[in-house]
C-alpha positions, 0 to 999 in steps of 0.5 A: 499499500503506498504510503497516500493510501495509508495516509487515507486510510488513516484519515478514514478511520481517524473521522470514523473512530470520533463518530464513534467516541461521540456515541461511546462517552457520553454515556458516561454522562447524566448515566441516571438509567443505570444502578450499582451495586456496590456489596462491599460496603453496601453501597447502592449507587445510581448516579445523578444528573450531571455526573460524569462517570470516569468508567460505568463498569459493573467491577470491584477489582474483579479484576478489574478497579472500579472506576463508579465515580465522579472524578474531578478531572476526569469530568473536567476532561469529559466535558471539556471534548463534550464541548467540541461535538457540540461546536462541529454540530456532532451532538446538538442540543441534548449533550447541552443539557449534558453540559447544564446539567454537570453546572448544578452537579458540582456547583452541589458538590460544593456544598457538601459538608462532611460534618452533617455524616454521619459517623463512622460506626452508624455505617459499619453494620452494612460494610464488609469487616474486611473491608473497614481499613478502606474507611475513610476517618471521621476526623479527616471526612469532617475536616471537608466545608467550604472550600474544602471540600474541593481538594476531593479526588472523586465524590460517590455519582450519585452526588456523595462524598468518598468514605473510602480512602484517597490519594487527598487534595488534588488540586488540578480539578477545579482547576482544568474544570475552570478551564473547561466553563471558561471555554464555553463561556466563550462561546457566546453561541454555547453560552446563551444556551447554557443557564449563564449564572450558575455557569459563574457561579462554579467558574467564580467558584473553581478559581478562587480555590484554585487562587487560594489553595495555589501553593500548596501540595497535593496528589498527583494527577496520577494520586500517587505522590503529595507535592509540587508537581508539574501538571498540576502548576500549568492547569491552575496556572492557565486557568488563573490565567484565563480567569483574570481575562475573562475577570477582567471583561466582566468589569471584577477588576480587582478580582482579574487583578488576583487571578493574573498575579497569582497566575505569573507567580506559579510560570516563574515556577514552572522553571525549576521543573526542568532539568539540564541533564536529562534534557527534558521537564521532570516531576515531580519537585524533589521537595515532594514527602513521597516522590518514587527514591525521592528523584524527579522523573521522565512523566507523560504529565508533562506533557497532558498539562500542556495539551490540557491545558492548551498551550500553545505558545511561548513558556511551557506550552507546545512552541518552546524548544524544552517540551519537544525535548521533553515529549521525545524523551518520552518518546525514546523511555518507551519505544525501549522501555515496551516490548510491543514498540520493538516492532511497530511499523514505520508509519507507528510512533512508540505506543505511551506509558504513564513513567518509567517501571508504571505498576500499575495493572498492565503497567503498560501504555495508556489510550490518554498518553499517547492520544495525549502526545497525538495532540500535543503534536497537532498543539504545535502544528496548531500554533505553527500555522499560525504564525506563533513564533518557533524559538529555535534552541540547543534543545530543538534544534537538532530535533526538529531539523530530523522533521524538516530533513535539513541541516539544523543550520539552515533552519534560521537563527533564533527562530524558524525560517517563515519559508519552512513554518508550512514545512514544519507545520505538515510535518508535526501532522504527520508526526501525530498522525502516526500515534493516532495509527497506533492509537489504530492498531490498538484500539478493537474493532467494537470502538470500544476503548481501555485505560490501558493496553498491555506492553506484551501484547497490546490486550485491552487492560485495566478499566474498561470503557474510560470515559477519557480515553474517547475524550482524549480521541475526540481532542486531538481529533479537534485539535489535528483539524484546527490546525488543518484550518489554519495552515490552508489559512495561509495556504499551506 
């Protein structure tokens, strides 16, 4: 098959799978028809309108994990992907109603008060004694009121506080939810069709939480490491920067100044994550109390932070030379570490995981990691096609030279030479397509995507039917289309 034919076939599959994700992902939103029986804990959970299930699968670590919860992070990512499907007309009025429900549900979560829960002894009678060790202490639950309740990683899908022990607090959730809601607000057509007052109230609450808790250590997005981590801080920075512009537009001068100043403060701190020895951004910072071996490490969380923040250009964005170097370092890491990458076809990029020697379930590749790298390439392409400067530095000059098939000294001096911009955009889209081709390779014919696929044979692993996997594909493909539109507008 010629390269042109293979590329066409991939494009056809991407378009078809985009529509399949548009069918599968919304099943996790407002899934009020499903009932989850969590027998070991005596719980019967019916999802409330507006809740977003991380996975609707009825599992209890048998062996698949129980993801029948509303995670702040996952829900923000899924609703943001839902916006893409609404904006391009793939989904319509019913999806918009789900957004209103999500906002109302989220505001209800913010009002939860752990002091109102009955003491643990009152529900021990229905909990399997073997599970007592997983229950949260009463004093921990009693601290959850006011803003503190927003630092919860997850909630019951019925809108209740989670009584089970987990990694907390997690401060990326409110920042990601703020970014998602701000993107709805910026679209005048969508805002006119949504309930504006609740949307504004949720944005303000999430931004205020992010402002007040930005300096605190928190558990990372993998829910393993307590400390300062790049993903959380970058998404907080983006939320506060965008929140500042939003507040200024609304005439909230003092609020705007506070948000903008905090965003600038975080941005100044982000440089500490770069390691000259590693030639990449690493995370978490060494001061993390639970950092693996007390060391920073390569982690796809860095790239996911960029794409979730949609930070196109400038420091810590897609065009940042150090960020491209970080993405390439991750490719090299997993290309070597995962057996499924050792004999991959030339048109497929490496399947990517989270970090070196991951031990969670198959310890393998993740769909949202691989798709995150695809989206990063497309985001870079969209930035370059829109005219954003493409700086040249030691970290990215040889990478770009290889992508463009040019000698390193022919690219330009401080910035990429303008005549090469179109070629770079096309090369970045092609590079992103390599990750999409890998996604295609390991996606079952049904289109249903798990959390992981095995590093040994590509079989589905960990949680089944993961909403974040579908959202990751939707966001990557939508970003690809933006890059192509930007390129077309320049006549490239």
